[in-house]
N, C-alpha and C positions, 0 to 999 in steps of 0.2 A: 911530591910524589906520594908520600904516605897519606896526606890529606885527600888526594884524589882517590886512593884506594878505599879509605873510610867512607868517603862520599858515595862511591859506587855501591859498596855493600849496603849502606843505609838506604839508597834508592831501591835496591833489590828487595830489602826487607819491607819497605813501605809498599812496594808493588805486590808482594805476597799477602800483606795484610789487607790491601784493597781488594785483591782477588776474592777473598772470602766474602766480602760484602757484595761483590758483583754476582758471585755464585748464589748467595742468599736471595738476591733480587730475582734471578732466573728461576730458582725453586719456588719462590712465591708466585711466579707466573705459571707454575704447573709443570715445569720441565723436570725430567728424571735426572737424579744426581749422576748416574753413570753416563748419560748423554752429555751432561755439562762437563764432566771430567774428561770425556773423550775429546770434545772440542777444545778444551783448554790445552791438552797435550798435542793435539793435531795441529793447531795453529802455531804452537810453540815449535813443533817439528819443522814447519814451513819457514820459521825464522832461522833455525839452525842450519837447514840444508844449504842455503846460499853461502853461509860462512864456511861450511865444509867443502863445497864445490869450488870455492874461490881459489884454493890451492890443493886440488884433489890429489895430485901425485905426492905431495908432501904429507898430507893428512892421512891418506889411506895406507894401512900396513896389513899384511897377512899374518894374523896372530890369533889362534883359537882362544887363548886366554883373554885377549881383548874382547872378543865377541861374548864369551861367557860372562865376564864381569859386567860388561855393558848391558847384556840381557838382564842380569840380576838387578842392575840399576834401574832398567826400564820397568821391571816388575815392581820394584820398590816405589817408583814414582807413580805408577798406575794405582797401586794400593793406597799410597799417601793421598793423592788427589781424590780418589773415590771415597775412602773412609772419612776423609776430612769433610767432603760434601754431605755424606750421610750424617755425620756428627752435627753439622750446622743445622740440617733439617730436623734432627731429633732433639736438639738442645738449643744452642745459640752460637754465634760466631765466637764470642769471648771464651765460652767453655771449650769449643772445638779447638781453637788455636792454642789454648793453654795446655790442654791434654796432649796435643800434638808435640808440644815442646818437652814432653817427657822422653823424647828420642835419645838424648844423651845418657839417660839411665839405662835404656835398652842397649846402647852401644857399650856401656860399662859392663853390664851383665854378660854380654856376648864376649867381650874381651876377657872376662874372668874365665869363661868356659873354654876359650881357645888358648888360654895361657899367655895372652898378649900383655895383660896387666896383672899385678898382684892385688889380692884382697887386703884392704886396710880398714881400720875403724872409721877414718874420715870418709871414705867412699861409701861405706854402709850407712854412715850418718846422713850423707846426702840423699841416698835412696830412701831412707826413712822419712826425711824431710819432704821429699816429693810425694811419697805415699800419703803423708799426713795432709799435705796441701790438697791432694786429689780428694781425700775424704771430706774436707771442708768445702771444696768447690762443688762436688757432686751431691752433698747432703746425705750420703749413705749412712751416716751416723744416726739419722732420724728415720727409722723404718716407716713410721706413719706418714711422713711427709717428705719424700725424696724430691729434691728440687730439680734434679736432672734425671732423665730416663736412663734405664740400664743400657738401652740401645745407643743412646747418645754418648754415654761414657765409654762403652766398649768400642764404638766406632772411633772415638777420639784417641783412645789408647792404641788401637790398631793403626791409625794414621801415624802415630809416633813410632811404632814398631816398623812400619813400612819406610818411614823416613830414615830410620837407622839402617835398614837394608840398603837404601839408596846411597847412604854415606859410605858404607863398606864397598858397594859396587863401584861407585864413582871413584873412590880413592884408589882402588886397585887398578881399575881400567885406565885412569889418567896417568898412572906410573908407567904404562905401556905405550899408550898413544896420546895424541893431543886432545885437549878438552872438547874441541868442536867435533872431533871424531866420536868420542865417547857419547856426547850429548845427542848427536845425530842417530847413532845406532840405538841408544837407550830409548829415545822418543819414537823411533820407528817401531821398535818392539812394543812400546807402550800403546801405540795406535792399533797394532794388530791385536793385542790382548783385549783392550777395551771394546774394540769393534765386535769381537766375538760375543761379548756379554751385553752389548747395548741393543736397544730396540732399533732395528734397522729402519723401520718406518719413521720413527721419531727422529733418527739421525738425518734422514733424507728431508724431512719436513722443516728442519732448521734452515736449510738453504733458501727456502721461500718464505720464511717467517719474518714478521716485523721485528723479532728479537735477534736477528742475525748480527746486528751491530754490537749487542751486548756480548754475544759469544766470541766475536772477533776481538773485542776489547779485553775479555777475560783471558783469551789465549795469548794475546800480545803482552798484556801487563803481568799475568800470573804465571807465564811459562817462558815465552820467547825472550823478551827484553830483560826480564828480571834475572834469568839464569845467565845471560850474557854479561849483564852488569856484575853479577856475583863472581863469575869465573875470572873476569878481568880484574875486578876489585880485590879479590883475595890474594892475587899475585903481588899486589902493591901494598899489602899491610900484613900484620901478623895474624895468625889464627885466633889468638886470644882477643885481639881488638875486634876482629870480624865477628866472633861469637857474641860479644857484648853488644855490638852495634846491631846485630840481627834481632836482638830483643825488641827492636822498634816494631817488628811484625805484630806480636800480640797486642801491643799498645795501639797500633793503627787499627787492627781488626776490632778490638774492643770499642774504641771510640766510634768507629763506623757503625757498629751494631747499636750502641747506645744512642748516638746522635741522630742517625738516619733511619734505623729500622725499629726503634722502640724497644730494644732489649733492656732488661732490668737485672741488675745484680744486687744481691743482699750484701750486708756488711761482712757476713761470714764467708760468702763466696769471694768477695774481694780479698779478704785475708788469705783464703786458700790460694787464690791466684798469685798474690804477692809472694807467699811462701814458696810456691813452685818456681816462680821466675827467679827469685833471689837464690834459691838452692841450686838451680840449674846453672845460673850465671857463675856462682862460686865454683861449682864443679867444673864448668868449662874452662875457667881461668886456671884452676889447679892442674888440669890435664896438660896445659901447655907451659907450665912453669919451667 
């Protein structure tokens, strides 16, 4: 049972890593990041909807709090997907996915502000470690030769903050309703939000484009199937194990970028990436001791 859970979480993380590569391919073809993000979530929504409708009477409940938290989750997913895509466009997959994994730091800071957790030297040490890793990864220590654009770094951190928002939204909503209900409401709101910001002409042109298959693959792999894997898998394993296994995502994304897209990372960037991932992993493990 536990092995099954770990396997499903690992599959979800691999899918998320691969989705970054697929998004990069579409951006290289000239598609707008917002349109790419919209289709990723929209196809995901179409995957969740049948799961929700399968037992509609059991899944649907009338709760304003469920709608509010699910809407917050949808905003977080919309921001995460969109900023992640912009970060890939402005920097690289490896940088984008690593900065996105600063999400636990944002969760920790918000927990401090809300009084959910107490401030400790260990936790502030973890935050310092992540910030040092970001400095090495982005090259901001060298003003004359910044290796990652400010836009790329800012978008990557915004993706992490949005991911933290999704964590809080999903955690609170799932305590009220079932996961499939939360995911369906969240991704429905996601579609509405991004449709308002997307170029409607470009959104329509995707349907008759030769790249439609890539968009469908992105949505199925990067949202639909991956989130279903994760929701089922995390029920069969501990949060600590799931958080560690999820680190397969940046490894997958980085390998995709280096091997297939020609991305290049310097030794200092690699050290920064390792520092971030190690610190976030230790922090995640400590949270669930």
